[in-house]
Steps between C-alpha positions, in 0.01 A plus 500: 500500500376203294180552317338275237555638153187458271555502136217474251588349162204472272255318730761325709593641838848420624583532873862519624666547841742760347606770733360837384558855587203732526548831298264781554418734210574859584186704502521880513394668824198663326370161400522566127566158340457598135877450442520166675580230242354150536737292284240225462234717325523697177256710310374332183565735201204582279599361154169518331522631133873419482645262257570165660879538497492833670246386762722199575801730554297719739380204695849353534646840605245506782633170636217293361466201256266497204296244304277524194142383528449178285262690272505850371204731422421518123489840357449628148738798520854376402650791692383336827676175430713397795378792716423417861121487552474365852737436800447305825573634764393851402753779458548704828416206720754343736660167436761281656844558334565211250126417452353482149301747301290336236463699174224463237587633158282618214554278190426623162251278329328600174210263581442622862156638420370132469529449870830301485674547828786264429788745476857386493759696703806628331772431771728757368249784577543619140 
């Protein structure tokens, strides 16, 4: 049976007259759907407190992309340099496979007590 195929790419919707086959997901007789996998959605890993490089790896392993926020958060503790301070979307939430998680890193700044919020991000994640 010919059904239109709808494909969403970014904000563009493509419609095609391709013949499709309907496939039903198998649901256990007791209605338990906890083991059913939706290949379009993944759980965002919680990478707060990790070094940037380790957080990036965890995000990639979950099937997601990553990006650094343009500005980091200045911090006076050099041990927190390149540690992930914020992430969007939050860890534990659901996201579409291949979507981007934005990471904000702490950036060591000896002068951070003067209110300077212009941190530069170390793209190597330390």
